[in-house]
C-alpha positions as CSV (number, residue, x, y, z in Angstrom):
1,M,-0.8,3.5,20.2
2,R,-1.0,0.1,18.5
3,I,-1.2,-0.4,14.8
4,L,-1.8,-3.8,13.2
5,I,-0.6,-4.2,9.6
6,L,-2.3,-6.9,7.6
7,N,-0.2,-8.5,4.9
8,P,-3.1,-9.9,2.8
9,N,-0.9,-12.6,1.3
10,S,0.8,-15.5,3.1
11,D,4.4,-14.6,2.2
12,D,6.2,-14.3,5.6
13,S,9.3,-12.9,4.0
14,M,7.3,-9.9,2.7
15,T,5.7,-9.6,6.1
16,R,9.1,-9.3,7.7
17,S,10.1,-6.6,5.1
18,I,7.0,-4.6,5.9
19,Q,7.6,-4.9,9.6
20,R,11.2,-3.6,9.2
21,S,10.0,-0.5,7.3
22,A,7.2,0.1,9.8
23,E,9.4,-0.2,12.8
24,E,12.0,2.2,11.2
25,F,9.3,4.8,10.6
26,A,7.6,4.3,14.0
27,A,11.0,4.9,15.7
28,G,9.6,3.7,19.0
29,E,6.8,6.4,19.1
30,F,4.0,3.8,18.6
31,E,3.7,0.0,18.5
32,V,3.4,-1.7,15.1
33,R,3.0,-5.4,14.3
34,T,2.7,-7.0,10.9
35,V,0.9,-10.3,10.3
36,S,0.5,-12.6,7.3
37,T,-3.0,-13.6,6.4
38,P,-3.8,-17.3,7.1
39,G,-5.2,-19.3,4.2
40,S,-4.4,-16.6,1.6
41,P,-2.3,-16.9,-1.6
42,A,1.4,-16.3,-1.6
43,F,0.9,-13.2,-3.8
44,I,-2.2,-11.1,-4.4
45,D,-2.4,-10.8,-8.2
46,T,-6.0,-11.3,-9.3
47,Y,-9.5,-10.6,-8.1
48,Q,-9.8,-14.3,-7.2
49,D,-6.7,-13.9,-5.0
50,Q,-8.4,-11.0,-3.2
51,L,-11.5,-13.1,-2.6
52,A,-9.4,-16.0,-1.2
53,A,-7.7,-13.6,1.2
54,A,-10.9,-12.1,2.5
55,P,-11.8,-14.7,5.3
56,G,-8.4,-14.5,6.8
57,M,-8.3,-10.7,6.8
58,E,-11.7,-10.5,8.4
59,T,-10.7,-12.9,11.1
60,L,-7.5,-10.9,11.9
61,V,-9.5,-7.7,12.3
62,R,-12.1,-9.4,14.6
63,E,-9.4,-11.1,16.7
64,H,-7.4,-7.9,17.2
65,E,-9.9,-5.1,17.2
66,V,-10.1,-4.6,20.9
67,E,-6.3,-4.0,21.4
68,T,-5.7,-2.2,18.1
69,D,-6.0,1.5,17.4
70,A,-5.9,1.3,13.6
71,F,-5.4,-1.3,10.9
72,I,-3.4,-1.1,7.7
73,N,-4.1,-3.1,4.6
74,A,-0.6,-3.7,3.2
75,C,-1.3,-4.7,-0.4
76,H,-1.3,-1.9,-3.1
77,C,-4.5,-3.2,-4.8
78,D,-6.3,-2.6,-1.4
79,P,-8.0,-6.0,-1.4
80,N,-11.2,-6.1,0.6
81,L,-10.6,-2.6,1.9
82,D,-14.2,-1.4,1.9
83,A,-15.4,-4.6,3.7
84,L,-12.8,-4.1,6.4
85,K,-13.7,-0.4,6.8
86,E,-17.3,-1.5,7.2
87,M,-16.8,-4.1,9.8
88,T,-14.8,-2.1,12.4
89,D,-15.0,1.2,14.2
90,R,-11.2,1.5,14.0
91,P,-9.5,3.3,11.1
92,V,-8.5,1.0,8.3
93,V,-6.1,2.4,5.7
94,G,-5.1,0.8,2.4
95,I,-1.5,1.4,1.2
96,G,-2.8,2.0,-2.4
97,E,-5.3,4.6,-1.4
98,A,-2.9,6.3,1.1
99,S,0.0,6.5,-1.3
100,M,-1.9,7.6,-4.4
101,K,-3.9,10.3,-2.5
102,M,-0.7,11.5,-0.8
103,A,1.0,11.7,-4.2
104,T,-1.6,14.3,-5.3
105,M,-0.5,16.5,-2.4
106,L,3.1,16.5,-3.6
107,G,2.8,17.2,-7.3
108,H,0.5,17.7,-10.2
109,R,1.0,14.3,-11.8
110,F,2.1,10.9,-10.4
111,S,3.1,7.5,-11.7
112,V,2.8,4.1,-10.1
113,V,5.7,1.7,-10.5
114,S,4.5,-1.9,-10.3
115,T,6.0,-5.4,-10.4
116,G,4.3,-6.8,-13.5
117,R,2.4,-5.8,-16.6
118,N,-0.7,-7.8,-15.6
119,S,-1.2,-5.4,-12.7
120,I,-1.5,-2.3,-14.9
121,P,-5.3,-2.5,-15.6
122,G,-6.0,-3.0,-11.9
123,K,-3.9,0.0,-10.9
124,K,-5.7,2.2,-13.4
125,A,-9.1,0.9,-12.1
126,L,-8.1,1.7,-8.5
127,A,-7.1,5.2,-9.5
128,R,-10.5,5.7,-11.2
129,K,-12.2,4.4,-8.0
130,Y,-10.4,7.0,-5.9
131,H,-11.2,9.8,-8.6
132,L,-7.4,10.1,-9.3
133,D,-7.3,8.9,-12.9
134,Q,-6.8,12.4,-14.2
135,L,-3.7,12.8,-12.2
136,L,-2.2,9.3,-12.8
137,V,0.0,9.7,-15.9
138,S,1.2,6.1,-16.1
139,V,1.7,2.7,-14.5
140,R,5.2,1.5,-15.3
141,A,6.0,-2.2,-14.9
142,P,8.6,-4.6,-16.3
143,I,7.8,-6.9,-19.2
144,E,8.9,-9.9,-17.2
145,D,7.3,-10.5,-13.8
146,A,9.3,-9.1,-10.9
147,S,7.1,-9.9,-8.0
148,D,10.0,-11.0,-5.9
149,C,10.9,-7.3,-5.7
150,S,14.6,-7.9,-5.5
151,N,15.9,-5.9,-8.5
152,E,16.2,-2.4,-7.2
153,E,17.9,-1.1,-10.4
154,L,15.0,-2.3,-12.5
155,F,12.5,-0.3,-10.4
156,L,14.8,2.7,-10.4
157,S,14.9,2.5,-14.2
158,L,11.1,2.3,-14.4
159,A,10.7,5.3,-12.1
160,R,13.2,7.3,-14.1
161,T,11.3,6.5,-17.3
162,A,8.1,7.7,-15.7
163,V,9.7,11.0,-14.7
164,D,11.6,11.5,-18.0
165,E,8.9,10.3,-20.5
166,D,5.6,10.6,-18.7
167,M,6.4,13.9,-16.8
168,A,5.5,12.3,-13.5
169,E,6.3,14.6,-10.6
170,V,5.8,11.9,-7.9
171,I,6.5,8.2,-7.9
172,V,4.3,5.7,-6.0
173,L,5.8,2.3,-5.3
174,G,2.9,0.0,-6.3
175,C,3.6,-3.1,-4.2
176,A,4.2,-3.7,-0.4
177,G,7.2,-5.8,-1.4
178,L,8.9,-2.6,-2.7
179,T,8.9,-1.2,0.8
180,G,12.3,0.3,1.8
181,M,13.3,1.3,-1.8
182,D,11.7,4.8,-1.5
183,K,14.5,6.9,-0.2
184,K,17.1,5.1,-2.4
185,I,15.2,5.9,-5.6
186,Q,14.3,9.4,-4.4
187,R,17.9,10.4,-3.8
188,K,18.8,9.3,-7.4
189,L,15.8,10.9,-9.1
190,G,15.2,14.0,-7.1
191,V,11.4,13.6,-6.9
192,P,9.2,12.4,-4.1
193,V,9.0,8.6,-4.0
194,L,6.3,7.1,-1.8
195,D,6.3,3.8,0.1
196,G,2.7,2.9,0.6
197,V,3.4,1.3,4.0
198,V,4.8,4.6,5.3
199,C,2.0,6.6,3.8
200,A,-0.6,4.4,5.4
201,L,1.1,4.7,8.8
202,I,1.1,8.5,8.5
203,I,-2.6,8.5,7.8
204,A,-3.7,5.7,10.2
205,T,-1.8,7.1,13.2
206,G,-3.2,10.6,12.5
207,M,-6.8,9.3,12.3
208,A,-6.3,7.3,15.5
209,R,-5.0,10.3,17.4
210,Y,-7.8,12.5,16.0
211,G,-10.4,10.0,16.9
212,V,-12.0,9.5,13.5
213,S,-12.9,6.5,11.4
214,T,-15.1,5.5,8.4
215,S,-18.6,6.9,8.6
216,K,-21.3,4.3,9.3
217,V,-24.3,6.6,8.9
218,F,-25.7,4.8,5.8
219,R,-24.5,1.3,6.7
């Protein structure tokens, strides 16, 4: 089985981090490759950024569709996800949708830990789109932008606040750049902590094995 992970931005260091986490989870059982999106911004932060990333993402899907069993959209705001699902018969899984929906299977209430306060409205809008807004108790983010995702203690503190003050039972890491922090935070907090990259791999490989993808009946 071959899984192609699209990093919607052009940050190759983030692409390498995603690849490391994906390979660790795959453990040699399936092939995984992560690619940056050509012509896209260095970080997907706004709707304009999502729009700018769309042509490159579509090109990657078209170029690799034949040899790929499933695609993963590795940005937590799930940029252009519906368009990608529409254009291919392969399963396409967004890490935002995968992680938030999986969170509802592991607890009554979940919180998203994000990298900046300007992402909070978008996270809440995404939860509403997926009909999960009644289960999302908070989006916790630092006052100062932390999109470099390097301060593990900061994200641990945000997650702890979500558990202690918001009564979240599950923590969702709300950026692909936070990949690899899940187990470290989980050990310290004692609640499930979800890495969207891993959640998407679980769902995408399952769909590919099961032979199902997005319905096209009304498209």
